[in-house]
C-alpha positions as CSV (number, residue, x, y, z in Angstrom):
1,M,153.2,148.8,132.0
2,K,153.7,149.1,135.7
3,K,150.2,147.8,136.4
4,N,150.8,144.9,134.0
5,R,154.0,144.0,136.0
6,I,152.0,144.1,139.2
7,I,149.4,141.8,137.7
8,C,152.1,139.4,136.4
9,F,153.7,139.4,139.9
10,L,150.5,138.6,141.6
11,L,149.7,135.8,139.1
12,T,153.2,134.4,139.7
13,L,152.6,134.5,143.4
14,L,149.4,132.6,142.9
15,C,151.1,129.9,140.9
16,S,153.9,129.7,143.4
17,A,151.4,129.1,146.2
18,F,150.6,125.7,144.6
19,L,154.2,124.6,144.1
20,V,154.5,123.1,147.6
21,S,155.7,119.5,147.7
22,C,153.5,117.0,149.5
23,G,155.6,116.8,152.7
24,M,153.6,113.9,154.1
25,N,154.8,113.2,157.7
26,Y,153.8,110.1,159.5
27,S,154.1,108.4,162.9
28,A,153.8,104.6,163.0
29,V,153.8,101.8,165.6
30,Y,154.7,98.2,164.8
31,F,153.8,95.7,167.5
32,Q,155.1,92.1,167.5
33,N,156.8,89.8,170.0
34,N,155.3,91.8,172.8
35,S,157.4,94.8,171.7
36,E,156.5,98.1,170.1
37,D,158.7,99.7,167.5
38,F,158.0,103.3,166.6
39,S,158.8,104.8,163.2
40,F,158.3,108.4,162.1
41,S,159.2,110.8,159.4
42,G,159.2,114.6,159.4
43,N,160.9,117.4,161.3
44,G,160.0,117.3,164.9
45,V,157.8,114.2,164.4
46,D,157.9,111.4,167.0
47,E,155.6,109.0,168.8
48,N,154.1,111.9,170.8
49,T,153.2,114.1,167.8
50,V,149.5,114.8,167.7
51,F,147.6,113.9,164.5
52,E,144.0,114.0,163.5
53,L,142.5,110.5,163.4
54,G,139.1,111.2,162.0
55,S,136.8,108.2,162.1
56,C,139.2,106.1,164.2
57,G,137.4,107.9,167.0
58,K,134.4,105.8,166.4
59,T,136.2,102.8,167.9
60,V,137.0,104.9,171.0
61,A,133.3,105.9,171.2
62,A,132.4,102.2,170.9
63,Y,134.8,101.3,173.7
64,T,133.2,104.0,175.8
65,A,129.7,102.8,175.1
66,L,130.7,99.2,176.0
67,S,132.2,100.4,179.3
68,L,128.8,101.8,180.1
69,V,127.2,98.5,179.1
70,D,129.7,96.8,181.4
71,E,128.5,99.0,184.3
72,V,124.9,98.3,183.4
73,K,124.2,101.9,182.6
74,L,123.4,100.9,179.0
75,D,122.2,97.7,177.3
76,L,123.2,96.8,173.7
77,N,119.5,96.0,172.9
78,Q,118.2,99.1,174.6
79,K,116.2,101.6,172.5
80,I,118.0,104.9,172.0
81,K,115.1,107.3,171.7
82,P,114.6,107.8,175.5
83,H,118.3,109.0,175.6
84,L,118.0,111.5,172.8
85,D,117.9,115.3,172.9
86,A,114.8,116.7,171.3
87,K,116.8,118.1,168.4
88,L,117.7,114.6,167.3
89,I,114.1,113.2,167.4
90,T,112.1,113.0,164.2
91,E,108.5,111.9,163.4
92,D,109.8,108.8,161.7
93,A,108.3,105.9,163.7
94,R,111.4,103.7,162.9
95,L,113.4,105.8,165.3
96,D,111.6,104.0,168.1
97,E,113.1,100.7,166.9
98,I,116.8,101.7,166.8
99,T,119.1,100.1,169.4
100,V,122.5,100.9,170.8
101,K,123.9,97.9,169.0
102,Q,122.6,99.0,165.7
103,L,124.3,102.4,166.1
104,L,127.6,100.6,166.9
105,C,127.5,98.3,163.9
106,H,126.1,100.8,161.4
107,T,122.7,99.1,160.8
108,A,120.5,101.9,162.2
109,G,119.9,103.2,158.7
110,F,121.3,106.7,159.0
111,S,123.2,108.7,156.4
112,P,127.0,108.8,156.3
113,S,126.9,112.6,155.8
114,Y,127.1,115.2,158.6
115,E,129.2,118.0,157.0
116,L,126.3,120.3,156.3
117,G,124.4,119.5,159.5
118,V,123.0,116.3,160.9
119,D,120.9,114.4,158.3
120,K,118.3,112.9,160.6
121,K,116.5,110.9,157.8
122,I,116.5,107.1,158.2
123,Y,117.3,105.6,154.8
124,S,116.8,101.9,155.6
125,D,114.9,100.0,158.2
126,P,116.9,99.6,161.4
127,G,118.7,96.3,161.6
128,K,118.2,95.4,157.9
129,E,121.4,96.4,156.2
130,F,124.9,97.8,156.8
131,R,125.0,101.6,156.1
132,Y,128.2,103.2,157.4
133,S,127.1,106.3,159.2
134,G,128.8,109.2,160.8
135,V,125.3,110.5,161.8
136,G,124.6,107.2,163.6
137,Y,127.7,107.9,165.8
138,I,126.5,111.4,166.5
139,Y,123.3,109.7,167.9
140,L,125.5,107.3,169.8
141,Q,127.4,110.3,171.3
142,N,124.1,111.7,172.6
143,V,123.2,108.3,174.1
144,I,126.6,108.1,175.8
145,E,126.2,111.6,177.3
146,K,122.8,110.8,178.7
147,A,123.7,107.4,180.1
148,S,126.9,108.6,181.7
149,G,125.7,112.0,182.9
150,M,128.9,113.5,181.4
151,S,129.9,115.4,178.3
152,F,131.3,113.1,175.6
153,E,134.8,114.4,176.2
154,E,134.5,113.7,179.9
155,A,133.1,110.2,179.2
156,A,135.9,109.3,176.8
157,S,138.5,110.6,179.3
158,H,136.9,108.7,182.2
159,Y,136.5,105.3,180.4
160,V,139.3,105.3,177.9
161,F,142.0,108.0,178.0
162,E,142.6,108.1,181.7
163,P,142.5,104.3,182.5
164,L,144.8,103.5,179.5
165,G,147.2,106.4,180.1
166,M,146.4,108.2,176.8
167,K,147.6,111.6,178.0
168,N,147.7,113.3,174.6
169,S,144.3,112.3,173.2
170,T,141.1,114.4,173.0
171,F,138.0,114.9,170.9
172,E,138.1,118.6,171.5
173,N,139.7,121.2,169.3
174,A,143.5,120.9,169.7
175,R,146.6,121.8,167.8
176,T,147.9,118.9,165.6
177,I,150.7,118.6,163.1
178,T,150.0,120.7,160.0
179,P,147.5,119.0,157.7
180,Y,148.3,118.7,154.0
181,M,145.4,118.7,151.6
182,N,145.4,117.8,147.9
183,A,145.4,121.2,146.0
184,G,142.2,120.4,144.2
185,N,140.3,119.5,147.4
186,A,141.6,122.6,149.1
187,V,140.6,124.9,146.3
188,L,137.2,123.3,146.0
189,Y,136.5,123.7,149.8
190,A,137.9,127.3,149.8
191,L,136.1,128.7,146.7
192,V,133.0,126.7,145.8
193,V,130.6,128.7,148.1
194,F,132.2,132.0,147.0
195,V,131.8,131.2,143.3
196,L,128.2,130.1,143.6
197,S,127.3,133.1,145.8
198,F,129.1,135.5,143.5
199,I,127.2,134.2,140.4
200,V,123.8,134.2,142.1
201,L,124.3,137.6,143.6
202,L,125.6,139.1,140.4
203,I,122.6,137.8,138.4
204,I,120.1,139.0,141.0
205,S,121.8,142.4,141.3
206,C,121.7,142.9,137.5
207,I,118.1,141.9,137.3
208,I,117.1,144.2,140.2
209,G,119.3,147.0,138.9
210,K,117.7,146.8,135.4
211,I,114.2,146.8,136.8
212,I,114.4,149.4,139.5
213,K,117.1,151.9,138.3
214,R,117.4,151.1,134.6
215,K,119.0,154.4,133.7
216,N,121.4,154.6,136.6
217,F,122.3,151.0,136.8
218,K,126.1,150.3,136.8
219,F,127.4,146.8,136.2
220,R,130.6,147.8,138.2
221,S,128.5,148.5,141.3
222,A,126.7,145.2,141.0
223,Y,130.0,143.4,140.5
224,L,131.6,144.9,143.6
225,F,128.6,144.3,145.7
226,S,128.5,140.6,144.6
227,F,132.3,140.3,145.3
228,V,132.1,141.8,148.8
229,T,128.9,140.0,149.8
230,S,129.9,136.6,148.5
231,G,133.2,137.0,150.3
232,I,131.4,137.5,153.6
233,I,129.1,134.6,152.9
234,N,132.0,132.3,152.1
235,V,133.9,133.3,155.3
236,I,130.8,132.4,157.4
237,A,130.3,129.1,155.5
238,L,133.9,128.1,156.0
239,C,133.7,128.9,159.7
240,L,130.8,126.5,160.0
241,I,132.0,123.8,157.6
242,M,135.8,123.9,156.9
243,S,137.8,126.5,158.6
244,K,141.0,124.7,157.7
245,V,141.0,126.5,154.4
246,L,139.8,129.9,155.6
247,V,143.4,131.3,155.4
248,L,143.7,130.0,151.9
249,F,140.5,131.7,150.9
250,I,141.5,135.0,152.6
251,I,144.8,134.9,150.6
252,C,142.9,134.3,147.3
253,Y,140.3,136.9,148.2
254,A,143.0,139.5,149.0
255,L,144.8,138.9,145.7
256,M,141.6,139.3,143.8
257,G,140.8,142.5,145.7
258,I,144.3,143.9,144.8
259,I,143.9,143.0,141.2
260,L,140.4,144.6,141.1
261,F,141.9,147.8,142.6
262,V,144.8,147.8,140.1
263,T,142.5,147.2,137.1
264,R,139.7,149.6,138.3
265,K,140.2,151.9,135.3
266,K,140.4,149.1,132.7
267,S,136.8,147.8,132.4
268,K,137.5,144.6,130.5
269,L,140.4,143.6,132.8
270,F,138.3,144.6,135.9
271,N,135.3,142.5,134.8
272,A,137.4,139.5,133.9
273,C,139.3,139.5,137.2
274,V,137.2,137.2,139.3
275,P,136.3,134.6,136.7
276,V,139.9,134.4,135.4
277,F,141.4,134.3,138.8
278,V,139.0,131.6,140.0
279,A,139.5,129.6,136.8
280,A,143.3,129.8,137.2
281,F,143.0,128.5,140.8
282,F,140.8,125.5,139.8
283,I,143.0,124.6,136.9
284,L,146.1,124.7,139.0
285,G,144.5,122.9,141.8
286,F,143.2,120.0,139.7
287,T,146.1,119.6,137.3
288,I,149.1,120.0,139.5
289,K,149.2,116.8,141.7
290,L,150.6,118.3,144.8
291,C,149.5,118.9,148.4
292,I,149.4,122.3,150.2
293,P,149.5,123.0,153.9
294,V,146.3,124.2,155.6
295,T,145.6,125.1,159.2
296,N,144.0,123.2,162.0
297,E,140.3,124.0,162.4
298,L,140.2,127.6,163.4
299,V,136.7,127.4,164.6
300,S,135.8,124.6,167.0
301,K,132.7,122.6,166.3
302,G,132.9,120.8,169.7
303,P,133.8,117.2,170.4
304,N,132.4,114.8,167.8
305,C,133.0,111.1,168.1
306,A,132.5,110.6,164.3
307,F,135.5,112.6,163.2
308,S,137.2,114.9,165.8
309,L,139.7,112.5,167.6
310,K,143.2,113.8,168.0
311,S,145.9,111.4,169.3
312,T,149.4,110.2,169.0
313,A,151.1,107.0,167.9
314,K,152.1,106.3,171.5
315,D,148.5,106.8,172.8
316,M,147.0,104.7,170.1
317,S,149.5,101.9,170.9
318,L,148.0,101.9,174.4
319,F,144.5,101.7,173.0
320,C,145.4,98.9,170.6
321,N,147.1,97.0,173.4
322,A,143.8,97.2,175.3
323,L,141.8,96.1,172.2
324,M,144.1,93.1,171.8
325,K,143.5,92.0,175.4
326,K,139.7,92.6,175.0
327,Q,139.6,90.5,171.8
328,K,141.2,87.6,173.6
329,S,138.8,87.8,176.6
330,T,135.9,85.4,176.7
331,D,134.2,86.7,179.9
332,S,133.8,90.3,179.1
333,I,131.2,92.4,177.3
334,F,134.1,93.7,175.2
335,S,134.4,90.4,173.5
336,E,131.2,91.3,171.7
337,M,133.1,94.1,170.0
338,F,134.9,91.6,167.9
339,N,132.1,89.4,166.9
340,P,130.6,90.1,163.5
341,A,127.3,91.9,164.0
342,V,126.5,92.4,160.4
343,K,128.0,90.8,157.2
344,I,129.0,93.2,154.5
345,D,130.3,90.9,151.8
346,D,132.2,87.5,151.6
347,K,135.3,89.1,153.2
348,N,134.1,91.9,155.4
349,S,131.8,92.3,158.4
350,W,131.4,94.8,161.1
351,G,131.6,94.3,164.9
352,L,130.7,96.8,167.5
353,G,132.7,99.8,166.5
354,I,135.4,98.0,164.5
355,A,135.7,96.5,161.0
356,I,136.5,92.9,160.5
357,E,138.3,91.4,157.5
358,N,138.5,87.6,157.0
359,S,140.8,85.8,154.6
360,S,141.2,82.1,154.1
361,Q,145.0,82.7,153.7
362,S,145.8,85.2,156.5
363,G,142.9,84.8,159.0
364,T,141.1,87.7,160.7
365,T,142.1,91.3,161.2
366,Y,140.3,94.0,163.0
367,W,140.7,97.6,161.8
368,H,139.5,101.1,161.4
369,S,140.6,104.0,159.2
370,G,140.3,107.7,159.6
371,I,139.8,110.2,156.7
372,N,139.7,113.9,157.4
373,P,140.7,116.7,155.0
374,G,144.5,116.8,155.3
375,A,144.8,113.8,157.6
376,Q,144.4,110.0,157.1
377,S,145.1,107.1,159.4
378,L,144.8,103.4,159.9
379,F,145.2,100.8,162.6
380,V,145.0,97.0,162.0
381,I,145.0,94.4,164.7
382,Y,146.1,90.9,163.9
383,P,145.5,88.8,167.1
384,E,146.3,85.5,165.5
385,Q,149.9,86.6,165.1
386,D,149.9,88.9,168.1
387,K,150.6,91.9,165.9
388,Y,149.1,95.3,165.2
389,I,150.2,98.3,163.2
390,I,149.1,102.0,163.5
391,V,150.0,104.6,160.9
392,L,149.1,108.2,161.4
393,T,149.7,110.7,158.5
394,N,149.0,114.4,157.8
395,S,148.1,114.0,154.2
396,D,145.1,113.3,151.9
397,K,147.3,110.6,150.4
398,G,148.0,108.9,153.7
399,L,145.6,106.0,153.6
400,D,147.1,104.3,150.6
401,F,150.5,104.8,152.2
402,S,149.2,103.4,155.5
403,K,147.8,100.3,153.8
404,Q,151.0,99.6,152.1
405,K,152.9,99.8,155.4
406,A,150.4,97.4,156.9
407,R,150.8,94.9,154.1
408,E,154.5,95.0,154.4
409,F,154.5,94.5,158.1
410,L,151.7,91.9,158.4
411,G,152.9,89.9,155.4
412,F,149.8,89.7,153.3
413,D,147.7,91.8,150.9
414,G,144.9,93.0,153.1
415,E,142.3,95.4,151.7
416,W,141.0,97.2,154.8
417,D,138.4,99.0,152.9
418,I,134.6,98.8,152.8
419,R,131.8,100.6,151.0
420,R,130.7,103.8,152.7
């Protein structure tokens, strides 16, 4: 009875872990009439609170690259291959054709995916079609480093952060406001490698045990070996891929370990522990529509212009002010940033590092969104009305919220979305 109470307590604790309301915090900037108004929500949140901005960093990278073009250290039509490290070079002859401009406007043909390592395959001929690509911007980062003679963080600081006074912005690992992930996403990231490893190892252990030591084989030993080894594999995988949910996994793993210890003399309960526990987590994660807090990345992957920008509403207002001025300039290389370099559909096109949405009713807006696990953001520039809006959130549900705020402020139903 006592053991059953302990198990019930642990399962109750597991369920309680998910009953965390989606405390989405945000920091926003509304610019009109040459004046900035800041709005924010959350304890301790203000215009100087640091958020993850994800892909919004691509626009900062584009600004950096264009600064190098302005200094004649790069050329938009320059081939990128001479600037690449050996690890990024492949035998695909089409790599010889890719230019800086194609990287900036996502027509180089690279994959959007970089989570499991850089996919260096070229999926479409350079310059032929729009293919939104985080990988392409990793190549751009390499080009920027070679052309500037600096690390990417140093180049971004030299050409963007320092000149514009963006004192709280970086591409390096930095503490931000706590991210909130959808429970289902958090569980998936935390447990999927563990589950797959556990199943594979258990099957292999059973097969080897039956073949080599048929008489002495014990399922319990194979079970425990698979549990321990898959836990180690998952920790390593999370450190490489998604260390934000490492603490969540450790909590889950510890609870499973405790239950295994408590049920060690009850074979059926012992054997059912891992599958029942994992199933309960997935069911809770995907049926209860709530968000749970995770950590900042515990293991730094280094500066990455495709997704690692951290900044504040105040700093981003300085950046958007600069973009507004550059958009109105006619004698600068930066004006190229806002000219459509590739048409996506009847409404959308892409400039050099920024998306362009045209509407017969509202005119033209320039924008970029950022989507990282537990953090979503959006900025929209509306030069025809001398307006812009920036919304930074710490939630997987933040982009829809940001778009609604933008529609209310700008006064029309913009979409600010493209196929990726």
